C-alpha angles and dihedrals in degrees: 000000000000133000110212124202114186127178103207130189109249091238089069103035101091094048092043095051091045092050092047092050090049090059093045100259114135118218135197115206122210121188109235139177135195143099097278093110095015090235141062111308145174126211117222126197121205131179109204139166118244092251091061095054092091090053090048091051091050093051093049091047091049096048105033112073134171122251109254092224093050111028092175093061114104124222096200143013112213126198124185120195124189114239126204092201138004124192126200106196 
C-alpha cells in the first residue's frame, strides 16, 4: 500500500480529482500555500494499493501538462510513501 501526497497546480486540480474518482481512486484535498509550484496549489492525499499505481500514473500524466510558454514548469510534485498498514474505518 502507498500513501500519495501530491502538490498540484490549481489549474489542474478539478480535472485531476474528477479523473481519479472516475477510475475508483478516492482523494482527499487539502488547501495549501507556498512557493513549491510558484502558483496557487492544492495538496491531495491518496491511499492506494500497489496494483493501482500504474492507473494513478496514467491519470496524472493525462491531466498534468506543461505550459507551452514555460516547458520546464511543473504542474505537480508527487510523493509516494510505503505504508505497512492502512485502515478504512
